[in-house]
C-alpha positions as CSV (number, residue, x, y, z in Angstrom):
1,M,-25.6,-103.9,-25.0
2,T,-28.2,-106.1,-26.7
3,E,-29.9,-103.2,-28.5
4,E,-26.5,-101.9,-29.7
5,I,-25.5,-105.4,-31.0
6,T,-28.9,-105.7,-32.8
7,M,-28.7,-102.4,-34.6
8,T,-25.1,-102.8,-36.0
9,P,-25.2,-102.8,-39.8
10,Y,-23.7,-105.6,-41.8
11,N,-20.6,-105.0,-43.9
12,P,-18.4,-108.1,-44.8
13,Q,-15.6,-105.8,-46.0
14,S,-15.4,-104.0,-42.7
15,A,-12.5,-104.5,-40.4
16,V,-14.8,-104.0,-37.4
17,A,-16.1,-107.3,-35.9
18,E,-19.5,-105.9,-35.0
19,Q,-20.1,-105.2,-38.7
20,F,-18.8,-108.4,-40.4
21,I,-20.4,-110.5,-37.7
22,S,-23.6,-108.5,-37.5
23,H,-26.1,-109.8,-35.0
24,A,-28.9,-108.1,-36.9
25,E,-27.8,-109.9,-40.1
26,V,-27.6,-113.3,-38.3
27,V,-31.1,-112.9,-36.9
28,A,-32.5,-111.7,-40.2
29,T,-30.8,-114.7,-41.9
30,L,-32.3,-117.2,-39.4
31,D,-35.8,-115.6,-39.8
32,Y,-35.4,-115.8,-43.6
33,A,-34.3,-119.5,-43.4
34,A,-37.3,-120.5,-41.2
35,A,-39.7,-118.7,-43.6
36,H,-38.3,-120.4,-46.7
37,S,-37.5,-123.9,-45.4
38,D,-40.3,-125.4,-47.5
39,D,-39.7,-123.3,-50.7
40,R,-38.8,-126.2,-53.1
41,K,-37.9,-123.9,-56.0
42,L,-35.5,-121.8,-53.9
43,I,-33.9,-124.9,-52.4
44,A,-33.5,-126.5,-55.9
45,D,-31.9,-123.2,-57.1
46,I,-29.5,-123.2,-54.1
47,L,-28.5,-126.8,-54.7
48,Q,-28.0,-126.1,-58.4
49,Q,-25.7,-123.2,-57.6
50,A,-23.8,-125.4,-55.1
51,S,-23.4,-128.2,-57.6
52,E,-21.4,-125.8,-59.8
53,G,-18.8,-125.5,-57.1
54,R,-19.4,-121.8,-56.5
55,G,-20.2,-122.2,-52.8
56,L,-23.2,-120.6,-51.0
57,T,-23.9,-117.4,-49.1
58,H,-24.6,-117.7,-45.4
59,R,-28.2,-117.0,-46.1
60,Q,-28.5,-119.8,-48.7
61,A,-26.7,-122.2,-46.3
62,A,-29.1,-121.3,-43.5
63,V,-32.1,-122.3,-45.7
64,L,-30.6,-125.7,-46.3
65,M,-29.9,-126.1,-42.6
66,E,-33.6,-125.6,-41.9
67,C,-34.7,-128.3,-44.3
68,R,-36.3,-131.4,-42.7
69,D,-37.6,-133.1,-45.8
70,S,-35.8,-136.5,-46.1
71,E,-35.5,-136.3,-49.9
72,T,-33.9,-132.8,-49.7
73,L,-31.6,-134.0,-46.9
74,E,-30.4,-136.9,-49.1
75,S,-29.8,-134.5,-51.9
76,I,-27.7,-132.3,-49.6
77,F,-25.6,-135.3,-48.5
78,A,-25.2,-136.6,-52.0
79,L,-24.0,-133.2,-53.2
80,A,-21.6,-132.8,-50.3
81,R,-20.2,-136.2,-51.1
82,K,-19.8,-135.2,-54.8
83,I,-18.0,-131.9,-53.9
84,K,-15.7,-133.6,-51.4
85,E,-14.7,-136.2,-53.9
86,R,-14.2,-133.6,-56.7
87,I,-11.8,-131.5,-54.6
88,Y,-10.3,-133.8,-52.1
89,G,-10.7,-137.2,-53.6
90,N,-10.5,-139.9,-50.9
91,R,-7.5,-138.4,-49.2
92,I,-7.6,-137.8,-45.4
93,V,-4.8,-135.7,-43.9
94,M,-3.4,-136.9,-40.6
95,F,-2.2,-134.7,-37.7
96,A,-1.8,-134.6,-33.9
97,P,-2.2,-131.9,-31.3
98,L,0.8,-131.1,-29.0
99,Y,-0.1,-129.4,-25.7
100,L,2.7,-127.2,-24.4
101,S,1.1,-125.6,-21.3
102,N,-2.3,-125.4,-19.6
103,H,-1.6,-122.3,-17.5
104,C,-4.3,-119.7,-18.4
105,I,-5.5,-116.4,-17.2
106,N,-8.9,-116.5,-18.9
107,G,-12.2,-117.4,-17.3
108,C,-13.9,-119.5,-20.1
109,T,-16.7,-121.4,-18.4
110,Y,-16.6,-124.4,-20.8
111,C,-12.8,-125.0,-20.6
112,P,-11.0,-126.6,-17.6
113,Y,-8.0,-124.4,-18.2
114,H,-10.0,-121.5,-16.7
115,A,-8.0,-119.5,-14.2
116,T,-10.2,-120.3,-11.2
117,N,-10.0,-124.1,-11.6
118,R,-8.1,-125.4,-8.6
119,T,-8.4,-129.1,-9.4
120,I,-6.6,-129.4,-12.8
121,A,-2.9,-130.3,-12.7
122,R,-1.1,-127.4,-14.2
123,R,1.9,-128.1,-16.4
124,K,4.3,-126.4,-18.7
125,L,6.8,-128.3,-20.8
126,T,10.5,-127.4,-20.9
127,Q,12.2,-127.4,-24.3
128,E,13.8,-130.7,-23.4
129,Q,10.3,-132.2,-22.6
130,I,9.0,-130.8,-25.9
131,A,11.8,-132.5,-27.7
132,A,10.8,-135.8,-26.0
133,E,7.2,-135.3,-27.0
134,V,8.2,-134.6,-30.6
135,I,10.3,-137.8,-30.8
136,A,7.3,-139.8,-29.4
137,L,5.1,-138.2,-32.1
138,Q,7.7,-138.9,-34.8
139,D,7.9,-142.5,-33.7
140,M,4.2,-142.8,-34.3
141,G,4.7,-141.5,-37.8
142,H,3.3,-137.9,-37.5
143,K,4.6,-135.2,-39.8
144,R,2.0,-132.4,-38.9
145,L,1.3,-131.0,-35.5
146,A,-1.2,-128.6,-34.1
147,L,0.5,-126.6,-31.3
148,E,-1.8,-125.8,-28.3
149,A,-1.3,-123.7,-25.2
150,G,-3.4,-121.8,-22.7
151,E,-3.1,-118.0,-22.6
152,H,-0.7,-116.7,-20.0
153,P,1.6,-113.7,-20.5
154,T,4.4,-114.9,-18.2
155,L,4.2,-118.7,-18.2
156,A,3.4,-119.1,-21.9
157,P,4.5,-115.8,-23.6
158,I,5.0,-115.5,-27.4
159,D,8.8,-116.0,-26.9
160,Y,8.1,-119.4,-25.3
161,I,5.8,-120.4,-28.3
162,L,8.5,-119.3,-30.8
163,D,11.2,-121.2,-28.9
164,S,9.0,-124.3,-28.9
165,I,8.4,-124.0,-32.7
166,E,12.1,-123.9,-33.3
167,T,12.6,-126.9,-31.1
168,I,9.9,-128.9,-32.9
169,Y,11.3,-128.2,-36.3
170,S,14.9,-129.0,-35.2
171,I,14.2,-132.6,-34.0
172,R,15.3,-135.4,-36.4
173,H,14.9,-138.9,-35.1
174,R,15.5,-141.9,-37.3
175,N,13.4,-141.0,-40.4
176,G,11.1,-138.7,-38.3
177,A,10.6,-135.0,-38.9
178,I,7.8,-132.6,-38.2
179,R,7.3,-130.8,-41.5
180,R,4.5,-128.5,-40.5
181,V,3.5,-126.9,-37.2
182,N,0.1,-125.3,-37.2
183,V,-0.5,-123.0,-34.2
184,N,-3.7,-122.7,-32.1
185,I,-2.9,-120.0,-29.5
186,A,-4.8,-117.0,-28.2
187,A,-5.5,-113.9,-30.2
188,T,-2.5,-111.6,-30.3
189,T,-1.0,-108.6,-32.0
190,V,0.0,-108.0,-35.7
191,E,3.6,-107.9,-34.6
192,N,3.4,-111.3,-32.8
193,Y,1.6,-112.8,-35.9
194,R,4.5,-111.5,-38.0
195,R,6.9,-113.3,-35.7
196,L,4.9,-116.5,-36.0
197,H,5.0,-116.2,-39.7
198,D,8.7,-115.7,-39.7
199,A,9.1,-118.8,-37.5
200,G,7.6,-120.8,-40.4
201,I,4.3,-121.9,-39.0
202,G,1.7,-123.5,-41.2
203,T,-1.9,-122.5,-40.4
204,Y,-2.9,-120.2,-37.6
205,I,-6.0,-121.6,-36.0
206,L,-8.4,-119.9,-33.6
207,F,-11.9,-120.9,-32.7
208,E,-14.5,-118.2,-32.2
209,E,-16.2,-120.6,-29.8
210,T,-19.6,-119.0,-30.4
211,Y,-20.4,-116.1,-32.7
212,N,-23.3,-115.0,-30.6
213,R,-21.8,-112.0,-28.8
214,E,-24.3,-112.0,-25.9
215,V,-23.6,-115.7,-25.2
216,Y,-19.9,-115.2,-25.8
217,N,-19.8,-112.4,-23.2
218,R,-21.5,-114.6,-20.6
219,L,-19.2,-117.6,-21.2
220,H,-16.0,-115.4,-21.0
221,P,-16.4,-113.4,-17.8
222,S,-12.8,-112.5,-17.3
223,G,-9.4,-112.4,-19.0
224,P,-8.2,-111.1,-22.3
225,K,-10.4,-113.5,-24.2
226,S,-13.5,-111.7,-22.8
227,D,-12.9,-109.0,-25.4
228,W,-15.2,-110.3,-28.2
229,A,-14.1,-107.8,-30.8
230,Y,-10.4,-108.3,-30.2
231,H,-10.9,-112.1,-30.4
232,T,-13.1,-111.9,-33.5
233,E,-10.7,-109.6,-35.4
234,A,-7.7,-111.9,-34.7
235,M,-7.7,-113.4,-38.2
236,D,-7.6,-109.9,-39.7
237,R,-4.5,-109.2,-37.7
238,A,-2.9,-112.5,-38.6
239,M,-3.4,-111.8,-42.3
240,E,-1.9,-108.3,-41.8
241,G,1.0,-110.0,-40.1
242,G,1.7,-112.1,-43.2
243,I,-0.1,-115.4,-42.2
244,D,-2.2,-116.1,-45.2
245,D,-3.4,-119.6,-44.1
246,V,-5.9,-119.2,-41.2
247,G,-8.3,-121.7,-39.7
248,I,-11.6,-120.8,-38.1
249,G,-14.1,-122.8,-36.1
250,A,-16.9,-122.8,-33.6
251,L,-17.4,-125.0,-30.5
252,F,-20.9,-126.4,-31.3
253,G,-23.1,-126.7,-28.3
254,L,-22.2,-123.4,-26.6
255,S,-25.0,-121.6,-28.4
256,D,-27.7,-122.2,-31.0
257,Y,-25.9,-124.2,-33.8
258,R,-27.8,-122.3,-36.5
259,Y,-26.4,-119.0,-35.2
260,D,-22.9,-120.4,-35.1
261,L,-23.2,-122.0,-38.6
262,V,-24.2,-118.6,-40.0
263,G,-21.5,-116.9,-38.1
264,L,-18.8,-119.2,-39.4
265,L,-19.9,-118.6,-43.0
266,M,-20.1,-114.8,-42.5
267,H,-16.5,-115.0,-41.1
268,A,-15.4,-116.9,-44.2
269,E,-17.1,-114.4,-46.4
270,H,-15.5,-111.5,-44.6
271,L,-12.0,-113.0,-45.0
272,E,-12.7,-113.5,-48.7
273,A,-14.1,-110.0,-49.1
274,R,-11.3,-108.2,-47.3
275,F,-8.3,-110.2,-48.1
276,G,-9.3,-112.3,-51.2
277,V,-8.5,-115.5,-49.2
278,G,-11.0,-117.5,-47.3
279,P,-10.2,-119.8,-44.4
280,H,-7.7,-122.6,-45.1
281,T,-9.6,-124.8,-42.6
282,I,-12.8,-124.9,-40.7
283,S,-13.0,-127.0,-37.5
284,V,-16.2,-128.4,-36.2
285,P,-15.7,-129.5,-32.5
286,R,-18.6,-130.3,-30.2
287,I,-18.4,-129.6,-26.5
288,R,-17.2,-132.5,-24.5
289,P,-16.9,-133.5,-20.8
290,A,-13.9,-132.1,-19.0
291,D,-12.5,-131.5,-15.5
292,D,-14.6,-128.9,-13.6
293,I,-17.1,-128.5,-16.4
294,D,-20.8,-129.2,-15.9
295,L,-22.3,-130.1,-19.3
296,T,-25.8,-129.6,-17.9
297,A,-25.0,-125.8,-18.1
298,F,-24.9,-126.1,-21.9
299,P,-28.4,-127.1,-23.1
300,N,-27.5,-126.5,-26.8
301,A,-25.8,-129.9,-27.3
302,V,-25.7,-130.9,-31.0
303,T,-27.0,-134.4,-31.9
304,D,-25.2,-136.7,-34.3
305,D,-27.9,-136.1,-37.0
306,V,-27.6,-132.3,-36.7
307,F,-23.8,-132.6,-36.6
308,R,-23.8,-134.5,-39.9
309,R,-26.0,-131.8,-41.5
310,I,-23.6,-129.1,-40.3
311,V,-20.6,-130.8,-41.9
312,A,-22.4,-131.4,-45.2
313,I,-23.7,-127.9,-45.5
314,L,-20.2,-126.4,-44.6
315,R,-18.7,-128.6,-47.4
316,I,-21.3,-127.3,-49.9
317,A,-21.1,-123.7,-48.8
318,V,-17.2,-123.4,-48.6
319,P,-16.1,-126.2,-51.0
320,Y,-12.4,-125.1,-51.1
321,T,-11.7,-125.3,-47.3
322,G,-10.2,-128.2,-45.4
323,M,-12.5,-129.4,-42.7
324,I,-11.1,-130.8,-39.4
325,I,-12.5,-133.3,-36.9
326,S,-10.6,-134.3,-33.8
327,T,-10.6,-137.1,-31.3
328,R,-13.4,-135.4,-29.5
329,E,-15.6,-137.5,-31.8
330,S,-16.0,-141.2,-31.6
331,E,-15.0,-143.7,-34.4
332,Q,-18.7,-143.9,-35.4
333,S,-19.2,-140.2,-35.5
334,R,-16.0,-139.6,-37.5
335,K,-17.0,-142.3,-40.0
336,A,-20.4,-140.6,-40.6
337,V,-18.8,-137.4,-41.8
338,L,-15.7,-138.5,-43.7
339,D,-17.4,-138.9,-47.0
340,I,-19.5,-135.7,-46.8
341,G,-16.9,-133.1,-45.8
342,V,-14.1,-133.9,-43.4
343,S,-10.7,-133.9,-44.9
344,Q,-8.4,-133.8,-41.8
345,I,-8.5,-135.9,-38.7
346,S,-6.2,-136.4,-35.7
347,G,-4.8,-139.8,-34.7
348,G,-3.3,-141.2,-31.5
349,S,-4.0,-137.8,-29.9
350,K,-3.4,-136.8,-26.3
351,T,-5.1,-133.6,-24.9
352,T,-2.8,-133.7,-21.8
353,V,0.4,-131.6,-21.4
354,G,3.2,-134.1,-21.9
355,G,0.8,-136.9,-22.6
356,Y,2.8,-138.6,-25.4
357,C,5.7,-139.7,-23.2
358,D,4.9,-138.8,-19.6
359,S,1.4,-140.2,-19.2
360,N,1.7,-140.5,-15.4
361,D,3.0,-136.9,-14.9
362,S,0.4,-135.5,-17.3
363,E,-2.6,-137.2,-15.7
364,G,-5.3,-134.7,-14.8
365,S,-4.0,-132.0,-17.2
366,E,-6.2,-132.7,-20.2
367,Q,-8.3,-130.1,-21.9
368,F,-11.2,-132.4,-22.7
369,D,-12.1,-136.1,-22.8
370,I,-11.3,-137.9,-26.1
371,S,-13.7,-140.4,-27.6
372,D,-11.4,-142.1,-30.1
373,H,-8.6,-143.8,-28.2
374,R,-7.1,-145.7,-31.1
375,T,-3.5,-145.5,-32.0
376,L,-2.4,-143.7,-35.2
377,D,-1.7,-147.0,-36.9
378,Q,-5.1,-148.4,-36.0
379,I,-6.7,-145.3,-37.5
380,V,-4.6,-145.5,-40.6
381,S,-5.6,-149.2,-41.1
382,W,-9.2,-148.2,-40.5
383,L,-9.1,-145.5,-43.1
384,L,-7.5,-147.8,-45.6
385,E,-10.1,-150.5,-45.0
386,L,-12.8,-147.8,-45.7
387,G,-11.2,-146.9,-49.0
388,Y,-9.5,-143.7,-48.0
389,V,-5.8,-142.7,-48.5
390,P,-4.3,-141.4,-45.2
391,S,-2.0,-138.5,-46.2
392,F,1.0,-137.1,-44.3
393,C,1.6,-134.5,-46.9
394,T,2.9,-131.0,-46.0
395,A,4.0,-130.1,-49.5
396,C,1.8,-127.1,-50.2
397,Y,3.2,-125.2,-47.3
398,R,6.8,-125.9,-48.2
399,E,6.3,-125.3,-51.9
400,G,4.7,-121.9,-51.2
401,R,1.2,-122.9,-52.1
402,T,-0.5,-120.9,-49.4
403,G,-3.1,-118.1,-49.2
404,D,-4.4,-117.1,-52.6
405,R,-2.0,-119.4,-54.4
406,F,-3.6,-122.4,-52.6
407,M,-7.1,-121.1,-52.9
408,S,-6.9,-120.7,-56.7
409,L,-5.8,-124.3,-57.0
410,A,-8.4,-125.6,-54.5
411,K,-11.3,-123.7,-56.1
412,S,-10.5,-125.0,-59.5
413,G,-9.9,-128.5,-58.3
414,A,-6.4,-128.4,-59.8
415,I,-4.9,-129.0,-56.4
416,A,-5.7,-132.7,-56.8
417,N,-2.9,-132.9,-59.4
418,C,-0.4,-132.4,-56.5
419,C,-2.4,-133.9,-53.6
420,T,-2.9,-137.5,-54.8
421,P,0.8,-138.1,-55.7
422,N,1.9,-136.5,-52.4
423,A,-0.6,-138.5,-50.4
424,L,0.6,-141.7,-51.9
425,M,4.3,-141.0,-51.4
426,T,3.9,-139.9,-47.8
427,L,1.6,-142.8,-47.0
428,T,4.4,-145.1,-48.4
429,E,6.9,-143.4,-46.2
430,Y,4.6,-144.0,-43.2
431,L,4.1,-147.7,-44.1
432,C,7.9,-148.3,-44.5
433,D,8.9,-146.6,-41.3
434,Y,6.0,-147.1,-38.9
435,G,3.2,-149.2,-40.4
436,S,2.0,-152.5,-38.9
437,D,1.6,-155.6,-41.0
438,S,-2.2,-154.9,-41.1
439,S,-1.8,-151.3,-42.4
440,R,0.7,-152.4,-45.0
441,S,-1.6,-155.2,-46.1
442,A,-4.6,-152.9,-46.3
443,A,-2.6,-150.3,-48.3
444,K,-1.3,-152.5,-51.1
445,E,-4.3,-152.6,-53.3
446,I,-5.4,-149.0,-52.7
447,I,-2.0,-147.5,-53.5
448,T,-1.9,-149.5,-56.8
449,T,-5.4,-148.4,-57.7
450,E,-4.9,-144.7,-56.8
451,I,-1.7,-144.5,-58.9
452,E,-3.6,-145.6,-61.9
453,K,-6.2,-142.8,-61.3
454,I,-3.5,-140.1,-61.7
455,P,-4.6,-138.3,-64.9
456,S,-1.1,-137.4,-66.1
457,V,0.9,-140.4,-67.5
458,K,4.1,-138.5,-66.8
459,V,3.2,-137.8,-63.2
460,R,2.0,-141.4,-62.8
461,E,5.4,-142.8,-63.9
462,I,7.3,-140.3,-61.6
463,V,5.2,-141.4,-58.6
464,K,5.9,-145.1,-59.3
465,Q,9.6,-144.4,-59.6
466,R,9.6,-142.3,-56.4
467,I,7.7,-144.9,-54.4
468,E,10.3,-147.5,-55.4
469,R,13.0,-145.1,-54.2
470,I,11.1,-144.6,-50.9
471,V,10.9,-148.3,-50.4
472,A,14.7,-148.4,-51.0
473,G,15.2,-145.8,-48.2
474,E,14.9,-142.3,-49.7
475,R,12.5,-139.8,-48.2
476,D,10.6,-136.5,-48.6
477,F,9.7,-136.4,-52.3
478,R,7.0,-133.9,-53.2
479,F,5.2,-132.2,-56.1
């Protein structure tokens, strides 16, 4: 198997996983990066190209990842900060995960959902329980959810997922409404992706876990997920099924982080080459403690310093993509990467099935331990105090700005003409309906300041008028 993997040729336009994530190309890239990590002219040229907003190839990014010179590292962080500011400003999109079921038939050795775990409390929510969870999330102020479920053909089939999506969208409680449901479920068929698209999902998210096929095979000894090629080609099938916003990611710590960084970027290049649309989001989770999981079995843990470099280089290499960090990370760790790349964070999250309103019943069903236990409002206040604008915007999805339409706006930076107004209006909604005195107080100055930064005088005046109408009780304005 190893020899076959090594000799597979690289072709980013291929629909075959072994070709667009070519082991031979990854190894050659890592060798090239190690050999050129001190090539100052090459590094200067790479940074110059990145500064023009054109992104980087996986090989160029690998060279930057190998850099250890403190001056070069500061240049990388400064450039990442500049690119983040140019495309995303100081907006941070808020979301929460919603776990529907932890029944699973896979054998993933790093996940407590694995089929042979006899200690985890197995749960599956009914539609009535899902409705209760949604109301609890709405009462926090959330507008965007990431739907999560283990893979099980009878206990969590696609029909259950579709029914759950319909339930989520149907709930209206006071001023609450979930306006976007992103879906993170196991790889499936083109037909099932078409059904998810027709159900009105936002982004389809699936982590590769590790792009190293040899390690992947070892970590996935049984179940449908053990088929590396089928799993890796999932985003192609999603695109073929009409889902043009997809989110990729790797679980850093399962394998060599350099390998997975290169694999992530090769995957992004493949989607761009084959479909003309790169990933809408990239997630950067690190492996965390969990029930029945021995972390000593995973010696590739990523340090905070390395993690920060990964985030910065991803921002430079794929400037247009949203970058997601979850409550796996601590407050300190999240703060360290907000300015250099991350544009979406979760708040008030529960990784248990039914954890938002049935905390006792859900105990022991969590997928992983969380590090940031603050409420959504505490995180909103914290972001405001740091000078960020917490955004509950879902406008692009509902205005049809997805796929290539979103990418053309994001790559040009023109998306900011919509994003800042939408962020300010949805933040005002949150503050009126759910905000504490501290979050309202922290928001006053920043909202006033950000309105005045809107380039268009006409848009600026419209935003002011709409904010007044929101304060008076109207909802759901968007550009």
